[in-house]
C-alpha positions as a printed Julia matrix, in Angstrom:
212×3 Matrix{Float64}:
  10.25  -4.34   44.92
  10.17  -3.25   41.26
   8.21  -6.39   40.26
   5.66  -5.6    42.97
   5.4   -2.06   41.57
   4.66  -3.39   38.09
   2.09  -5.87   39.4
   0.34  -3.02   41.19
  -0.05  -0.97   38.03
  -1.17  -4.03   36.04
  -3.76  -4.91   38.67
  -5.17  -1.38   38.68
  -5.62  -1.36   34.91
  -2.59   0.74   33.92
  -0.72  -0.53   30.86
   3.03  -0.66   30.71
   2.75   1.7    27.75
   2.84   4.5    30.34
   6.61   4.36   29.74
   6.3    4.26   25.92
   5.42   7.01   23.42
   1.78   7.3    22.43
   0.9    5.37   19.28
   1.11   7.43   16.14
  -2.03   8.07   14.11
  -2.37   5.65   11.22
  -1.27   6.88    7.81
  -4.27   7.16    5.5
  -3.4    5.04    2.47
  -4.86   5.67   -0.94
  -4.53   4.34   -4.47
  -4.94   6.3    -7.69
  -6.53   3.75  -10.01
  -6.69   5.02  -13.55
  -5.25   5.29  -17.01
  -2.43   7.42  -18.48
  -3.87  10.56  -16.88
  -3.25   8.97  -13.51
  -0.03   7.2   -14.51
   1.69  10.44  -15.51
   2.28   9.75  -19.2
   5.6   11.24  -20.38
   6.16  12.99  -17.03
   8.97  12.69  -14.47
   8.4   10.09  -11.75
   7.45  12.67   -9.13
   5.15  14.71  -11.39
   2.19  12.37  -11.75
  -1.17  13.14  -10.21
  -0.91  10.82   -7.16
   2.59  12.06   -6.38
   1.71  15.74   -6.64
  -1.54  15.25   -4.73
   0.24  13.42   -1.9
   2.82  16.21   -1.66
   0.12  18.89   -1.58
  -1.82  17.11    1.15
   1.28  16.49    3.23
   2.08  20.19    2.97
  -1.28  20.82    4.64
  -0.38  18.45    7.46
  -2.25  15.32    6.37
  -0.54  11.98    7.01
  -1.37  10.38    3.69
   0.32   8.06    1.18
  -1.08   7.64   -2.33
   0.11   4.83   -4.6
   0.07   5.35   -8.34
  -1.86   2.5    -9.97
  -2.36   4.18  -13.32
  -1.87   2.13  -16.5
  -1.61   3.91  -19.83
  -4.3    2.86  -22.26
  -6.41   1.21  -19.59
 -10.17   0.98  -20.02
 -12.82   0.33  -17.37
 -12.74  -3.34  -18.38
  -9.0   -3.45  -17.77
  -9.38  -1.66  -14.45
 -12.01  -4.11  -13.31
  -9.83  -7.07  -14.3
  -6.85  -5.83  -12.29
  -8.74  -4.25   -9.42
  -7.93  -6.78   -6.71
  -4.17  -6.81   -7.2
  -3.94  -3.08   -7.95
  -5.61  -2.19   -4.65
  -3.9   -4.02   -1.77
  -5.38  -4.79    1.61
  -4.9   -1.92    4.0
  -6.01   0.69    1.45
  -8.38   3.28    2.9
  -9.5    5.04   -0.28
  -9.28   4.77   -4.06
  -9.43   7.65   -6.51
 -11.18   5.92   -9.4
 -10.25   7.62  -12.67
 -11.23   5.47  -15.63
 -13.46   5.85  -18.65
 -11.54   8.24  -20.89
 -10.16   5.47  -23.08
 -13.6    3.88  -23.27
 -14.88   7.1   -24.84
 -11.9    7.43  -27.19
 -12.59   3.89  -28.44
 -16.34   4.37  -28.69
 -17.1    1.66  -26.15
 -20.79   1.51  -25.28
 -21.51   3.81  -22.31
 -23.65   1.07  -20.73
 -20.57  -1.16  -20.48
 -18.47   1.67  -19.07
 -21.12   2.31  -16.45
 -21.43  -1.36  -15.53
 -17.66  -1.72  -15.11
 -17.37   1.39  -12.95
 -20.28   0.29  -10.81
 -18.77  -3.16  -10.35
 -15.5   -1.58   -9.19
 -17.29   0.71   -6.74
 -19.26  -2.2    -5.31
 -16.21  -4.44   -4.95
 -14.21  -1.73   -3.23
 -17.07  -0.89   -0.9
 -17.43  -4.57   -0.03
 -13.79  -4.46    1.11
 -14.46  -1.41    3.27
 -12.51   0.91    0.93
 -13.83   4.4     0.22
 -14.21   5.47   -3.4
 -13.6    8.97   -4.72
 -14.91   9.08   -8.29
 -13.14  11.23  -10.88
 -15.39  12.11  -13.78
 -14.53  12.3   -17.46
 -16.23  13.72  -20.54
 -16.59  12.24  -23.99
 -14.52  13.89  -26.75
 -16.55  16.17  -29.05
 -15.98  13.98  -32.1
 -18.11  11.21  -30.55
 -21.25  13.24  -31.14
 -23.98  14.57  -28.92
 -25.87  11.32  -28.43
 -22.81   9.44  -27.22
 -21.7   12.34  -25.0
 -25.16  12.59  -23.49
 -25.07   8.93  -22.48
 -21.43   8.93  -21.36
 -21.12  12.22  -19.49
 -23.94  11.44  -17.05
 -22.42   8.14  -15.88
 -20.24   9.59  -13.15
 -22.79  11.86  -11.46
 -25.38   9.09  -11.51
 -23.03   6.54   -9.94
 -21.85   9.03   -7.32
 -25.43   9.75   -6.31
 -26.54   6.12   -6.31
 -23.57   4.92   -4.26
 -23.16   8.07   -2.15
 -19.49   8.55   -3.05
 -17.62  11.85   -3.5
 -17.43  13.03   -7.1
 -14.88  15.26   -8.76
 -16.85  16.15  -11.91
 -14.05  16.47  -14.5
 -10.57  15.13  -13.84
  -8.81  17.35  -16.42
 -10.3   20.56  -15.05
  -7.63  23.27  -14.89
  -5.49  21.77  -17.63
  -7.59  20.97  -20.68
  -7.73  23.8   -23.25
  -5.37  25.96  -21.13
  -2.19  27.17  -22.85
   0.93  25.37  -21.63
  -1.0   22.91  -19.49
  -1.35  20.11  -22.05
   1.22  18.11  -23.98
   1.41  18.32  -27.77
  -1.1   15.48  -28.16
  -3.8   17.58  -26.52
  -4.8   14.63  -24.34
  -2.25  14.44  -21.53
  -1.35  17.22  -19.09
   2.12  18.62  -18.57
   3.65  18.73  -15.09
   2.2   22.21  -14.68
  -1.13  20.93  -15.93
  -1.13  18.21  -13.29
  -0.29  20.82  -10.65
  -3.34  22.84  -11.75
  -5.51  19.72  -11.58
  -4.21  18.9    -8.12
  -4.89  22.43   -6.88
  -8.54  22.0    -7.82
  -8.74  18.47   -6.45
  -7.28  19.27   -3.02
 -10.47  20.8    -1.5
 -12.39  17.57   -2.07
  -9.57  15.57   -0.49
  -9.3   18.02    2.38
 -12.98  17.5     3.14
 -12.69  13.73    2.86
  -9.58  13.42    5.04
 -10.9   15.83    7.66
 -14.08  13.76    7.8
 -12.03  10.64    8.47
 -10.45  12.42   11.43
 -13.86  13.28   12.76
 -13.33  17.01   12.24
């Protein structure tokens, strides 16, 4: 009798999952691809940008997991070379934060731009969203270099229609107690301030994925 009951429901288009819990929504998986600013240079393991951002988003109810793929000293050339193995299949979005070390080393802005664009295009070809984190050239590089470098991120964001966070270090740079002694890397509190400013962009992006 029970087998006949099951055949009836199968024949009428009802799945046996009527007796199982509804499938859970898929965790949105991200990767923070960057340099020491993403890696969390000299910070505790849970104090890096991806870790603090994930915690902040989870506190708002988002089901998100963000892997830290920051490498200290990395340039855009290094990021491009390791892109495929740093961003695994199943990734939904990448926060692309590279270029600061290019500027510190005086690398030609045209090369920085080309590398960033190549990364954006390769990620998009894999169906992975890109969130671009901008950087600014240090003052000692001069006005001409800064003029060519600082416009890279806004131009790429517009051309590829990707979200842009204009300046990754916003909230920490030049603020007392928010930067380490080297003046380049944020403290844990500095990262928290950066995350606080970054969350609205992520909130908009994640809500858009949910169709809200």
